[in-house]
N, C-alpha and C positions, 0 to 999 in steps of 0.2 A: 795793621789788622785791627788793633784795639780801637783806634779812632773810627774806623769804618763800622765795626760792629756796634760800638757804643752810640754812634749816630743813628743807628736803627733801634736804639733803646734795648739792645740785646746785651745786657750787662753780665750775663752768665753764659760763657761759651768756652770752647776749647780751640786750640791751634797747635800746630806742630812746634817742636822745639827749635826748628831752624838750625842755626849754627851752634846752639847751646848743647851741652851734654845730655840734657833731658829729652825724653821722647815727646812729651806733650806739655803744654802750658794751659792751665785752667784758670779762667778769670771768674771770680765770684764777687757779687756786690757786698759791700759792708757800709752800713750807715748807722749813725747814732746822733742823738740830739746834743749838739755842742753846748747847749745851755743847761743840760742836765748831766753833770759829771757823775752823779750817783749811778746812772745806768751804763756807764762806760764799760765796767767789768762784765755786766750781763751781755752787752752787745758783742764784746770780744769773745766771750764764752760761746754764744750762739754761732758766731762766725766760724770759730775753730771747730765746733761740733758739726757744722754743715760740711766743712772740708773733710773731716774724718769720715763722716757718713758717706760722702761721695766716693772717697778713696776705697772704702770697704765694699761698697756696692759695685764698683768697677774693677775690683781685684788689683788695685794699685799697691805697690810695695813700698814706695817712698813718697814723702811729702817734703818739699824744700822751700 
């Protein structure tokens, strides 16, 4: 599923949990400039914030 969606450049999408215990799996993009380690923390902060914002907006109760 991931390879199919990413080939369409859809890097942010959801899929079912399949055989896993979770109900949904949400794929979100994360990028940072490997040559600028100073911005690594900021990029991680922004990524985590986007996940939390998504979870709150969709009434999700757990993030794993």
